[in-house]
KOLGU-345072 format. One record per residue (C-alpha): residue number from 1; residue in one letter; chain; x, y, z. Coordinates in steps of 0.1 Angstrom, whole numbers, plus 5000, padded with zeros to 4 digits. Each point is the difference from the previous one (the first is absolute). Layout:
REM residues N
     n   res   chain     xx     yy     zz
   NUM     A       A      X      Y      Z
...
This chain:
REM residues 259
     n   res   chain     xx     yy     zz
     1     M       A   5000   5000   5000
     2     P       A   5012   5036   4994
     3     S       A   5023   5013   5027
     4     D       A   5000   5037   4989
     5     S       A   4977   5024   5018
     6     P       A   4980   5019   4973
     7     K       A   4987   5035   5007
     8     Y       A   4964   4988   4998
     9     R       A   4986   4968   5014
    10     A       A   4968   4980   4993
    11     P       A   5001   4974   5027
    12     A       A   4971   4978   4987
    13     L       A   5016   5000   4965
    14     D       A   5034   4992   5014
    15     K       A   4985   4971   5019
    16     G       A   4983   4986   4969
    17     L       A   5031   5004   4978
    18     D       A   5022   4983   5026
    19     I       A   4977   4970   5000
    20     L       A   4998   4998   4962
    21     E       A   5038   5003   4997
    22     L       A   5006   4973   5027
    23     L       A   4975   4976   4983
    24     A       A   5015   5007   4966
    25     K       A   5034   4988   5011
    26     A       A   4987   4970   5020
    27     T       A   5006   4966   4986
    28     Q       A   4969   4985   5017
    29     P       A   4968   5014   5016
    30     L       A   5005   5018   5033
    31     S       A   4979   4998   5032
    32     I       A   4988   5032   5018
    33     A       A   5027   4994   5026
    34     E       A   5027   4998   4972
    35     I       A   4987   5031   4983
    36     S       A   4999   5018   5033
    37     D       A   5037   4991   5007
    38     G       A   5010   5008   4964
    39     V       A   4986   5036   4999
    40     G       A   5007   5007   5037
    41     R       A   4964   5008   5010
    42     S       A   4976   4983   5024
    43     R       A   4973   4977   4989
    44     G       A   4974   5025   5010
    45     E       A   5017   5027   4977
    46     I       A   4999   4978   4969
    47     F       A   4968   4980   5005
    48     R       A   4976   5026   4983
    49     M       A   5026   5007   4972
    50     L       A   5001   4962   4992
    51     Q       A   4962   5000   4998
    52     V       A   4999   5029   4976
    53     L       A   5028   4986   4978
    54     E       A   4983   4967   4999
    55     E       A   4966   5016   4991
    56     R       A   5017   5019   4972
    57     D       A   5016   4968   4987
    58     Y       A   5036   5011   5006
    59     I       A   5006   4971   5024
    60     A       A   4983   4967   5006
    61     R       A   4998   4969   5022
    62     A       A   5000   4967   4982
    63     D       A   4976   4983   5024
    64     G       A   4981   5031   5011
    65     D       A   5015   5003   5035
    66     G       A   5037   4990   4997
    67     A       A   5031   5018   4990
    68     Y       A   5001   5030   4976
    69     S       A   5016   5002   4966
    70     I       A   5000   5028   4974
    71     T       A   4977   4997   4970
    72     P       A   5008   5009   4964
    73     R       A   4979   5032   5003
    74     L       A   5030   5023   5003
    75     F       A   5017   4982   4971
    76     R       A   4969   5005   4979
    77     L       A   5000   5037   5008
    78     G       A   5036   5004   4990
    79     M       A   4993   4982   4967
    80     E       A   4975   5027   4992
    81     Q       A   5028   5026   4998
    82     P       A   5004   5011   4963
    83     P       A   5038   4992   4998
    84     V       A   4996   4965   5013
    85     R       A   4969   4994   4979
    86     N       A   5017   5012   4969
    87     I       A   5030   4977   5005
    88     V       A   4977   4970   5006
    89     E       A   4978   5008   4970
    90     T       A   5031   5004   4978
    91     A       A   5017   4969   5012
    92     M       A   4972   4975   5000
    93     P       A   4997   4994   4963
    94     V       A   5037   4995   4997
    95     M       A   5000   4977   5030
    96     H       A   4973   4978   4985
    97     R       A   5020   4997   4968
    98     L       A   5031   4992   5020
    99     A       A   4983   4973   5020
   100     D       A   4987   4984   4968
   101     E       A   5034   5001   4984
   102     I       A   5019   4985   5029
   103     D       A   4972   4978   5015
   104     Q       A   5009   5014   5034
   105     S       A   4983   5024   5024
   106     C       A   5013   5036   5004
   107     H       A   4993   5028   5025
   108     L       A   5005   5037   5004
   109     V       A   5018   5014   5030
   110     V       A   5004   5035   5015
   111     P       A   5020   5013   5030
   112     S       A   4982   5007   5033
   113     Q       A   5025   5014   5026
   114     E       A   5024   4972   5008
   115     Q       A   4978   4974   4982
   116     I       A   4987   4991   4966
   117     V       A   4963   4994   4993
   118     V       A   4984   4981   4972
   119     I       A   4975   5022   4982
   120     A       A   4990   4978   4970
   121     R       A   5005   4964   4988
   122     V       A   4992   4978   4970
   123     D       A   4996   4963   5006
   124     P       A   5017   4974   4977
   125     P       A   4979   4988   4970
   126     G       A   5009   4964   5007
   127     E       A   4992   4977   5029
   128     T       A   5033   5004   5019
   129     G       A   5015   5032   5014
   130     L       A   5006   5020   5031
   131     V       A   4979   5031   5006
   132     V       A   5006   5027   5026
   133     R       A   4969   5017   5014
   134     V       A   4993   5037   4995
   135     G       A   5009   5019   5032
   136     H       A   5028   4976   5009
   137     R       A   5029   5018   5017
   138     R       A   5036   4991   5006
   139     P       A   5030   5021   5012
   140     I       A   5019   5016   4971
   141     S       A   5032   4983   5011
   142     H       A   4984   4965   4997
   143     S       A   4985   5001   4966
   144     A       A   5012   5001   4964
   145     S       A   4975   5027   4993
   146     G       A   5013   5021   5028
   147     Y       A   5036   4997   4988
   148     V       A   4989   5011   4965
   149     L       A   4981   5030   5014
   150     L       A   5030   5009   5021
   151     A       A   5024   4996   4970
   152     W       A   4982   5025   4978
   153     Q       A   4997   5030   5023
   154     T       A   5020   5032   5003
   155     D       A   5029   5000   5025
   156     E       A   4980   5023   5023
   157     T       A   4969   4978   5000
   158     R       A   5020   4968   5004
   159     E       A   5017   5015   5031
   160     R       A   4967   5010   5015
   161     W       A   4986   4964   4994
   162     F       A   5031   4985   5016
   163     R       A   4995   5021   5031
   164     T       A   4964   4989   5003
   165     M       A   5009   4964   4994
   166     L       A   5027   5001   5026
   167     E       A   4976   5015   5025
   168     H       A   4978   4969   4996
   169     E       A   5028   4975   4995
   170     P       A   5031   5011   5019
   171     T       A   5019   4968   4991
   172     L       A   4996   5007   4963
   173     K       A   5034   4995   4982
   174     R       A   4999   5031   4978
   175     A       A   5033   4992   4982
   176     R       A   4986   4967   4988
   177     V       A   4968   5016   4988
   178     E       A   5019   5028   4982
   179     A       A   5022   4974   4982
   180     A       A   4969   4980   4990
   181     I       A   4982   5030   4985
   182     K       A   5031   5011   4981
   183     T       A   5000   4965   4984
   184     I       A   4962   5002   4993
   185     R       A   5004   5035   4985
   186     A       A   5027   4987   4976
   187     A       A   4979   4969   4990
   188     G       A   4968   5020   4995
   189     L       A   4979   4977   5023
   190     A       A   5002   4980   5032
   191     T       A   5003   4962   5001
   192     I       A   4997   4989   5036
   193     P       A   4989   4967   5015
   194     S       A   4968   5005   5020
   195     E       A   5004   5003   5037
   196     V       A   4965   4987   5005
   197     V       A   4995   4970   4976
   198     D       A   5027   4975   4991
   199     G       A   5005   4994   4963
   200     V       A   4987   5034   4990
   201     T       A   5023   5027   4986
   202     D       A   4987   5036   5001
   203     L       A   5007   5019   4968
   204     S       A   4993   5037   5003
   205     A       A   5005   5030   4976
   206     P       A   4995   5037   5005
   207     I       A   4972   5021   4986
   208     I       A   5015   5035   4995
   209     E       A   4984   5034   5000
   210     S       A   5019   5033   5003
   211     N       A   5033   4981   5002
   212     H       A   4992   4979   5030
   213     A       A   4981   4967   5008
   214     V       A   4964   5007   5010
   215     C       A   4993   4963   5002
   216     A       A   5014   4966   4993
   217     L       A   4985   4973   4978
   218     T       A   5008   4966   5015
   219     V       A   4996   4964   4989
   220     P       A   5003   4972   5026
   221     F       A   5016   4976   4976
   222     I       A   4994   4963   5003
   223     E       A   5021   4976   4978
   224     R       A   4976   4975   4984
   225     R       A   5005   4971   4976
   226     G       A   4986   5010   4965
   227     A       A   4998   5037   5009
   228     K       A   4997   5026   4972
   229     L       A   5031   5018   5012
   230     D       A   5029   4994   5022
   231     M       A   5012   5025   5026
   232     K       A   5022   5018   4975
   233     G       A   4972   5004   4975
   234     T       A   4976   5010   5028
   235     S       A   5024   5027   5012
   236     R       A   5002   5015   4965
   237     A       A   4963   5001   4997
   238     L       A   4997   5016   5034
   239     V       A   5025   5027   4993
   240     A       A   4982   5008   4967
   241     A       A   4966   5001   5017
   242     A       A   5014   5024   5027
   243     A       A   5015   5022   4972
   244     D       A   4966   5001   4983
   245     V       A   4982   5012   5031
   246     S       A   5027   5025   5006
   247     R       A   4997   5014   4965
   248     E       A   4962   5003   5003
   249     L       A   5002   5018   5033
   250     S       A   5026   5024   4986
   251     H       A   4978   5007   4970
   252     G       A   4968   5002   5020
   253     V       A   4984   4972   4979
   254     P       A   4976   4977   5018
   255     G       A   5008   4963   4997
   256     T       A   4965   4992   4988
   257     A       A   5008   5018   4967
   258     M       A   5023   4971   4990
   259     V       A   4974   4972   5005
């Protein structure tokens, strides 16, 4: 939660935002006691706020009276912002063509503080593939997409991101990350074994607007017998697709025009 003391305070709003930020970072639902400890407020202070947030569908309890988790409502609100909507609308036709070409799934990722978040996906056309749900989050430092986003930023932006990442992960080996993103930048894409699923290699390429990566296009590649393309061919198709989206964004051309 913010440590600075702003000139003006709105205690009720502070309380609600503290709860939402805590639940957004939680890896599992939290009880009232855990939320109380996490935000540093008594149960009595947060009880009514939890009720309001639940009524407004910002948080929910799976069984009606258990622990709380955040809902996708905030994510849906963020997706309504014109810049995000424009990126998704431009990328989706290209992503569908890519998925058909490579017979694998693909997804679109943007940065969110020290994390990445998936904002769109296209499932594989065949029966086998790995899909990542929209709204999925991972630390920038633990994802191929995050490395790509980091690699194609200005020095000033990259430094700011590193500071934020180190605040949340003090043990982060910055030198190792910097060496990795230098290699990725030279290659034009990231090729990194998944930290989550054995046998999957995450391939990720930057989508560029105004000389920096605004998002990453990523394929969780699975090697299959009889596949249309091997990893090398899939990598080429991915880089070409990311370049197509970048070109359309820079020209202000909606992706639907190409269908």
